C-alpha positions in Angstrom: 2.6 14.2 13.6 3.9 16.2 10.8 1.5 18.8 9.3 1.6 20.2 5.8 0.3 23.6 4.7 -2.6 23.6 2.3 -5.4 25.8 1.0 -9.0 24.9 1.4 -11.0 26.3 -1.5 -14.8 26.3 -1.4 -16.8 27.3 -4.4 -20.6 27.7 -4.1 -22.1 27.7 -7.6 -25.3 26.9 -9.4 -25.8 23.1 -9.7 -26.2 23.4 -13.4 -22.5 24.6 -13.6 -21.0 21.8 -11.5 -19.7 19.8 -14.4 -18.1 22.9 -16.1 -16.5 23.9 -12.8 -15.1 20.4 -12.0 -13.7 20.0 -15.5 -12.0 23.4 -15.2 -10.6 22.4 -11.8 -9.2 19.1 -13.2 -7.6 21.1 -16.1 -5.9 23.3 -13.4 -4.3 20.2 -11.8 -6.8 19.6 -9.0 -6.8 15.8 -8.4 -9.6 15.6 -5.9 -12.6 17.5 -4.6 -15.9 17.0 -2.9 -19.3 18.2 -4.1 -22.0 18.9 -1.5 -25.6 19.9 -2.0 -26.5 23.4 -0.6 -29.9 23.4 1.0 -30.4 27.2 1.1 -29.0 30.5 2.2 -29.1 34.2 2.0 -27.1 36.7 0.0 -27.2 39.7 -2.2 -30.3 38.4 -4.0 -32.1 37.6 -0.7 -33.0 34.4 1.0 -33.5 31.2 -1.0 -34.2 27.5 -0.3 -33.9 24.4 -2.4 -37.3 23.3 -1.0 -40.0 23.7 -3.6 -37.7 23.9 -6.6 -39.0 21.6 -9.3 -36.5 21.7 -12.1 -33.8 19.1 -12.3 -30.4 20.4 -11.5 -31.6 23.5 -9.9 -30.2 24.9 -6.7 -26.6 25.3 -5.6 -23.7 23.0 -4.8 -20.5 23.6 -2.8 -17.3 22.2 -4.4 -14.6 21.8 -1.8 -10.9 20.9 -2.3 -7.6 21.0 -0.5 -4.6 21.9 -2.6 -1.0 22.7 -2.3 -0.5 26.5 -2.0 1.6 26.6 -5.2 -1.5 25.4 -7.1 -3.8 28.1 -5.9 -3.4 30.7 -8.6 -4.0 28.2 -11.4 -7.2 26.9 -9.6 -8.5 30.4 -9.0 -8.0 31.4 -12.7 -9.8 28.3 -13.9 -12.6 28.6 -11.3 -13.2 32.3 -11.8 -13.6 31.9 -15.5 -16.6 29.7 -14.7 -18.0 31.5 -11.7 -17.5 35.2 -12.7 -20.5 35.5 -15.1 -22.8 33.5 -12.8 -24.0 33.4 -9.2 -21.3 32.0 -7.0 -18.9 32.6 -4.2 -15.2 31.5 -3.9 -13.6 31.3 -0.5 -10.0 30.3 0.5 -8.8 29.4 3.9 -5.4 28.3 5.2 -5.4 24.6 6.3 -3.0 22.0 7.5 -3.2 18.4 6.5 -1.7 15.0 7.3 -0.6 12.8 4.5 0.3 15.5 2.0 0.9 12.9 -0.6 -2.8 12.5 -0.9 -3.4 15.9 -2.5 
């Protein structure tokens, strides 16, 4: 089977910023992504958990996408404009995909 190079970008951001981030991603040419709830974690600010939070939209989400390598810079510019002033992490990994026409 033929494999195609891709980049897997995962952005963990405050749930309240999800719409702003996904709008910026679409503006950068990202045609598909997946949003996952983040249950908890630990980082520079210490350990946290979604359990016990009472405000709607609180917590964090992970937005994951697979893109062609030539689209990475545009995506990172758009995403960083949203993430930089807030809590968030952006990670990029090399990936290979089947059916490259799907992304």
